[in-house]
N, C-alpha and C positions, 0 to 999 in steps of 0.2 A: 716079752717075757712077762708071764703067765703070772694072769692074779689073783695072788690067795687073801682067804680071809681068817681073820679071829676077832674074838669077842672079848675087850677090855673092860671089866666090872660095866656088862651089859651094852657098850658101845662096838659097833661092829668094823674093824679097821679094816681098810685095804694095807697089805705090803707086797714084798719082792722080796726072793729070797735067791742066792744062787750059791757053793760052795759047799765044802766038804770037810771043814777044818775045825780043831779044837779052837782054835782062834776066831774070835767072832768081829765084825764091823756093825755097829749102828747105823743109817743115813738118815739125818734130816733134814728135812728141803725148808725153803724157808716160806717169809707171808703169802698166804693163798696158790703155795706152789702143790706140787703134788710128787711122785715116786719117781713122774718123771724127767724129774730133774736129773737125776740120777742116771739116765739110759746110758750111758756113755763109759761110765763106771765100774757098774754090778758086775759087768763079767770078767773083766777084766781083773778087779779086786779079787773074783771069786778064785782065781787062782791059786793064791795063797792063804783064805781067810774064807770061814763060812759069811755071806755077806745078807744082812737086811737092810731093806731100804722102806722103814715106816711114813706113812699117809697117814696125817698128822687129824684126831679128829677134828670134824670142820673143812677137810681137805677136797677134793678130787671125788674120788668113790665111796671115802669115807663115811660114817654116818655124820651129821651135825647136829648134836642134841642142844635143846636151850639152857646153855650154862654161860659164865663168865668166863671166856680166852684169856684167860690171863697167864702169864708168864707160871706162875706157881702151877696151875691149872696142867699145861705140858710138861713140866718137871713130874708131876707125878703122874702124868697119861704114863710117859717115860721108863719109868719106874715100874709100873705095873705093867707096860708090855715086854720089859726085860724081862720082871719075874715069870710073866705067864709065856715067854720062850724057854727060861729055864736058860741063861746066856751071861748071865752076870757071875766074872766081869768082862767088861769086854771094852773094844776100844769103838769112840763116841767122835761122829762127822758131821757136824754143823754147820748147814748154809744161810747164810743171812739172818734172818728171825731164827731162822735153827741152832742158828751160832749162837743166838743168847739164851734158845731155851738149853740147850747143849753146857754152856757157863754155868746157869739155874741150878741143871741136875748136878752137875761136879761139884759144884758148893754144896749141896743140899745132900750126895752120894758118893763122897769120894772112893768107898769104899768099895762103889761100884762099877769104876772106870779104873780100863788101863792106861793107853794114851788115848790125848783130843786134836783135834785136826779142827779148826779154824776159818771156814774160808767166808770170804766177804762179808763176815760176820758185825750182825748186832749187839750192840752190849759191851764191847772193847772203852767207848765213849759216848755223851750224849746225842749231841748237835750231827743231823741227819746230813746227807749229800742235798743238793737241790733239788734232782729231780725226785729223791723219795721224799722229801720236807713239803714237794708241792701237792704233791697226790694223797698224804695224806691230812692236809690243813685240814681242823675243823668243818667250814665251809664246803671242802669238795666232799665230804667222806658221804655224806647224804643224797647225795649226785651220784654214783660212780655206778649204776645202773640204766643210769640214760647217755653215758660216755659214749659216744657213734667209735662204727668200726676204724674208722680213716683215726681217730683220738688214741684208742687205744692201741694200734697196729705203732701207731710213736712212740707210742710209752712203753712197746714192747720191743720197740725196737733198741731202745736206748740201755736196755738190759746188758747189749752186745756189743763187741767192738765194730765188727763187720756185718751188718744185720741182714745182707746176701746170705751168712749162716744159719738164720734162724727160721725151721722149716714152719711152714705154712699151718700146718694142720696141728701145732703145738700153739699155734696162737688160736687157732681155729676152739680149741680145746678150752686156756682158758678162759676166752672170750664167750663161749658155752655158758662157763660155770657162772660168770660176772652176772649174766642175762638172767639165773637162777634167783629168786626170792630167800632159801637157805643158804646158799651161799653169802650171801648183801650180808643178811645178817651178822652171820661169823664173821665177816670183814669189817664189818662196824664193830662187832665190841671187840676185835683185835686192834682195830687203831685207837678205841677211845678207853680200854684197860690198860693202853702198855706205851702209847706215846700223847703227847701234851697239844695245845689249843693250835701249834706251830707246827706237827710234825716230827719235834724231836722226843727222844724217850725221855717219859715220865719218870715218876720216884722208882718204877719197878725195875726201868733200864737203868738209873742213874747208881741204885744199891748193889747192882752188877760192877757197872765200873767202875766204882768205889771198893770193890771187893777182888777187884781180881789179881790181887798180889797172894790172895790166898788163895788160889788153883795151884796145887801141890802136884801137878803130872805132868809129865813131859807133854809138851805142846807144840805143833804144828800150824802157822797162819800161813796160808796163801790167800792172795788177793790180787787183782786186777791194775798195772796201772794207770787207768783209763778209768778208772770206775768213778759216776757221775751219784752211785745210787747213798753210794756209804763211804765218804772219804779215806785216799790210802793213809791220811795220820791216824785212824784208827787202828792201823794195823801195828805202826809204829810206837802207840802206847800199847797197844797190848803188848808188842815183842820184849817194849822198856820193863813193863811192870809183870810181867809171868816168867817167873825163875823157871830154869831151863826150857825156853821159847824158842823159836826156830823160826824165821821169816823169808815165805820165799814169795819177792813179787813176779808176774809175768806181763810183759812189756804187749802193747799192743790187743788188751784185752779189758773188758769191763769189768759188770758184777758175776758174770758167770764162769769161773777158770776149768770148772769140772767139766765145760760143755764145750768151749769156746778153745781151752790147751787140752784137749781131754789125756790125750798123749803122755807128756807131758807130766799134767795133771798125778795122773793113776802112778808112773812111777815114782815121784816126790811121797805120794799117801804109802807106798809100798817100802820102799826102802827104808821109811822114817817107823811104821809098825814093825817091823820085823828087825831092825835093828836094835842090836843087847849093847847095850851100857850098862 
C-alpha cells in the first residue's frame, strides 16, 4: 500500500486508502498499533467499499504531538478525520483499543456512523486479560523503553495463536518505535489516561462499558477464542447488551483475527456491511 498523508487540526496523519465506492469503511487500529494492522484486509474490503485505514495521532508514522491521549481526544480526532475526508456517515471498524475509540465515537456522534464492527475490543468491560494487564501495570509503564528484544518478541507472539505466522519485519517495526522517546511518551500517556494502576480500564473505559446498551447501530463483534489480551467474556457481554449485535468467534485465534483468519474475517465483515435489513 502507498502511504498517504493529511493534516487534521495541524497534526500530520498517515493513512492508507483503496476502493471507489459510495459506501466507506474506516479502520481504526489498537494501542501502539499502525495501519499495518490492516494489511490483509484493505484490498479485499475495497472490492465493495472505499476503505480508509487511519493511523491515530502518536502512532506509526503519524505526528506525535504533546497532548493527553485520552479516549475523548481520539474520538474527536476520528470526527475531524471523517470531516476532513468528507466521508460521513460511514462504517467504523475498531480493533482492540481502537474498538474503545470506536465506541466512544459512536456514542458521541451517532449520526456519523452507519454500522459498527468491534474486533477484540476494549470498552465492552473493564478488567483486561492477564497479558494486557501485566504489560500495562503502573510500575511497568515507565520501563518499556528498556524492554529487551527477547521479551518484546514474547509479548508480540502472545497476540497471535500461531507465532510462526507473525512476520519478523512487523515485530522489527514496532520494536523500533518502542525505542523512540516520542512513542514511549505517547504510550505512557495512553496507559495513564485510560487504564488504572493494575492495567484495567479506568473511569473513561468504565463509562463506555456502562453505556454500551445505548449503542443503537447494527454491530458485528469479532473475537478470537484464544485471546489472552482481552477476555472472550467481553464479547459475550457486548453481544448481550448491544441491541442488533452479532457475535462471531474464531477458533485457534488470539487477539488479531483480522490477520490470523483474514479470509474469514473479510468475508464476515463484507457480508455484515452489505446486508440490507
